C-alpha positions in Angstrom: 10.8 16.2 21.8 10.4 16.2 18.0 11.0 20.0 18.0 14.2 19.4 19.9 15.3 16.7 17.4 14.6 19.1 14.5 17.2 21.5 15.8 19.7 18.9 16.9 22.9 17.9 15.1 23.4 14.5 13.6 26.0 13.4 16.3 23.6 14.4 19.1 20.7 12.4 17.6 22.9 9.5 17.0 24.2 9.6 20.5 20.6 9.7 21.8 19.7 6.6 19.7 22.8 4.7 20.9 22.3 5.6 24.6 18.5 5.2 24.8 17.3 2.4 27.1 15.9 -0.6 25.2 12.3 0.1 26.2 12.6 3.8 25.0 14.4 3.1 21.7 11.2 2.6 19.6 9.9 5.9 20.8 13.1 7.7 19.9 13.2 6.1 16.5 9.6 7.2 15.8 10.4 10.7 17.0 13.5 10.9 14.7 11.3 9.8 11.8 8.7 12.4 12.7 11.4 15.1 12.9 12.5 14.4 9.3 15.4 16.8 9.6 18.5 16.1 7.5 20.4 15.4 10.7 17.8 13.1 12.2 17.4 11.0 9.0 21.2 10.8 8.6 21.5 9.6 12.2 18.8 7.0 11.6 20.7 5.9 8.5 23.9 5.3 10.5 22.1 3.7 13.5 19.7 1.3 11.8 21.4 -1.9 10.6 18.8 -3.9 8.7 21.1 -6.9 9.0 21.4 -6.9 12.8 18.6 -4.9 14.5 15.7 -6.7 16.0 12.7 -7.2 13.6 10.4 -5.3 16.0 12.5 -2.1 15.9 12.9 -2.2 12.1 9.2 -2.7 11.7 8.6 0.2 14.1 10.8 2.4 11.9 9.0 1.3 8.7 5.5 1.8 10.2 6.5 5.3 11.4 7.7 6.1 7.9 4.6 4.7 6.2 2.2 6.6 8.5 4.1 9.9 8.3 1.5 12.5 7.2 3.8 14.6 5.0 6.9 12.6 4.2 9.9 14.0 2.5 11.8 12.5 -0.5 14.8 12.0 1.9 12.7 9.7 4.1 11.7 7.6 1.1 15.3 7.5 0.0 16.3 6.3 3.5 13.7 3.5 3.4 14.8 2.4 -0.2 18.4 2.4 0.8 17.8 0.2 3.8 15.8 -2.3 1.8 18.1 -2.4 -1.2 20.1 -5.6 -1.6 19.6 -6.8 1.9 18.6 -10.3 3.1 15.7 -9.3 5.2 13.2 -11.2 7.5 10.0 -11.7 5.5 8.0 -9.5 7.8 10.4 -6.7 7.5 10.6 -6.9 3.7 6.8 -7.0 3.5 6.4 -4.0 5.7 9.1 -2.2 3.8 7.6 -2.6 0.4 4.1 -1.5 1.6 5.8 1.5 3.3 7.5 2.4 0.0 4.0 2.4 -1.7 2.6 4.6 1.0 5.4 7.1 0.8 5.2 7.3 -3.0 1.4 7.9 -2.8 1.8 10.7 -0.2 4.6 12.4 -2.1 2.6 12.3 -5.3 -0.4 13.8 -3.5 2.0 16.6 -2.5 2.5 17.1 -6.3 6.1 15.8 -6.1 5.6 13.0 -8.7 8.1 13.5 -11.5 10.0 16.1 -9.5 11.9 13.8 -7.2 14.2 10.9 -8.2 13.2 9.1 -5.0 9.6 8.8 -6.2 10.6 7.4 -9.6 13.0 5.0 -7.8 10.2 3.9 -5.5 7.8 3.2 -8.4 10.5 1.3 -10.2 11.2 -0.8 -7.0 7.6 -1.8 -6.8 6.9 -2.4 -10.5 10.3 -4.2 -11.0 9.7 -6.4 -8.0 6.2 -7.2 -9.2 7.5 -8.3 -12.6 10.2 -10.5 -11.1 8.0 -12.0 -8.3 7.5 -15.7 -8.7 5.8 -16.6 -5.4 2.1 -15.7 -4.9 2.6 -14.1 -1.5 5.3 -11.9 -3.0 3.0 -10.7 -5.8 0.3 -9.9 -3.2 2.7 -7.6 -1.3 3.7 -5.7 -4.4 0.0 -5.3 -5.3 -0.8 -4.0 -1.9 2.1 -1.5 -2.3 0.6 -0.4 -5.7 -2.7 0.2 -4.0 -1.0 2.3 -1.3 0.8 4.3 -4.0 -2.5 5.0 -5.9 -0.8 5.9 -9.2 -3.4 6.0 -12.1 -0.9 4.7 -14.6 -0.7 1.4 -12.7 -4.4 0.7 -13.1 -4.0 -1.4 -16.3 -1.4 -3.5 -14.5 -3.8 -4.0 -11.6 -6.6 -5.0 -13.9 -4.5 -7.7 -15.5 -3.7 -9.2 -12.2 -7.3 -8.9 -11.1 -8.7 -10.8 -14.0 -5.9 -13.3 -14.7 -4.2 -13.9 -11.4 -4.9 -16.8 -9.0 -7.3 -16.3 -6.1 -5.2 -14.4 -3.6 -3.6 -12.3 -6.3 -6.9 -11.4 -7.9 -8.4 -10.4 -4.6 -5.3 -8.2 -3.7 -5.5 -6.5 -7.1 -9.2 -5.7 -6.8 -8.6 -4.4 -3.2 -5.8 -2.2 -4.5 -8.1 -0.8 -7.2 -10.8 0.0 -4.6 -8.4 2.5 -3.1 -8.5 4.8 -6.1 -10.8 7.8 -6.1 -14.0 7.6 -8.2 -12.5 9.8 -11.0 -10.1 7.0 -11.9 -12.8 4.2 -12.0 -13.4 4.3 -15.7 -15.8 2.3 -17.9 -12.9 -0.1 -18.6 -12.4 -0.7 -14.9 -16.2 -1.2 -14.4 -16.3 -3.7 -17.3 -13.6 -5.7 -15.7 -15.4 -5.7 -12.3 -18.6 -6.9 -14.0 -16.6 -9.8 -15.6 -15.1 -10.7 -12.3 -18.4 -10.5 -10.3 -20.4 -12.5 -12.9 -17.5 -14.9 -13.6 -17.5 -14.3 -17.3 -13.9 -15.4 -18.0 -13.4 -17.9 -15.1 -14.6 -18.6 -11.6 -13.5 -16.1 -9.0 -13.2 -16.5 -5.2 -16.1 -15.1 -3.2 -14.0 -12.4 -1.6 -12.8 -11.2 -5.0 -16.4 -11.2 -6.4 -17.7 -9.3 -3.4 -14.9 -6.6 -3.7 -15.8 -6.3 -7.5 -19.5 -5.8 -6.7 -18.6 -3.2 -4.0 -16.5 -1.3 -6.5 -19.5 -1.2 -8.9 -21.9 -0.1 -6.2 -19.6 2.5 -4.7 -18.8 4.3 -8.0 -22.0 5.7 -9.6 -23.6 2.3 -10.5 -25.8 2.1 -13.5 -29.4 0.8 -13.0 -28.4 -2.4 -14.9 -25.4 -3.0 -12.6 -27.7 -2.8 -9.5 -30.3 -5.0 -11.1 -27.7 -7.7 -12.2 -26.1 -7.7 -8.7 -29.5 -8.1 -7.1 -30.4 -10.9 -9.4 -27.1 -12.6 -8.7 -27.7 -12.6 -4.9 -30.1 -15.5 -5.4 -27.1 -17.7 -6.2 -24.9 -16.4 -3.4 -24.4 -17.6 0.2 -26.8 -16.0 2.7 -24.2 -13.8 4.4 -22.8 -12.5 1.0 -26.3 -11.9 -0.4 -27.3 -10.0 2.8 -24.2 -7.8 2.7 -24.8 -6.8 -0.9 -28.5 -6.1 -0.3 -27.6 -3.8 2.6 -25.0 -2.1 0.3 -27.7 -1.5 -2.3 -30.1 -0.2 0.4 -27.4 2.2 1.7 -26.8 3.5 -1.8 -30.5 4.1 -2.3 -30.7 6.1 0.9 
């Protein structure tokens, strides 16, 4: 079906979308995203009205885009265009921003960072939105998108939110940092994780401290890091202490 869509003209794909039975429509939308031909994406652009379509169908489209294994710049442009300047249901907006992060990350892994305007626009959308976000849940969504994008130049931004943000924001920022490969977990990142785990600057939520400890243990921990984490387990709740002890035992194995 996807192969057929790849060779179809825009008007044929659009007609298929418009005539598909309601229960089949999500499948056709996913297939059109997977086809990623110029015609199929143009048909989706004409067909999907983010102001009118059911939330479930819009989310289906955004999930299909986010999970696309080798997305194109055109797919990212379509997602950005559909999100731009629209009054969206919170769930759709949230899925859309995280999808943008996922697409940016995959395009960069295809060595297309700096080569496509869409990627730059996607990064600007996330960072600009993060700077302008006032509500905590909004900030968390943008941080999740940064984690999906996995751009090394955003690590300092994530560190700021990890150390200075309120509980949910700090936890989201540390979770985003944990998605970076080991080569990007520098001594600066590790120092920040130590301060968070040991509560050097302020008191952090248990989930945030646990994520910071995991990052230390998962990225070539120093003997002192392991020792200090083990000593700290005496002051932690039983479940948290047990989890960290198992983590250390697995590292030793």
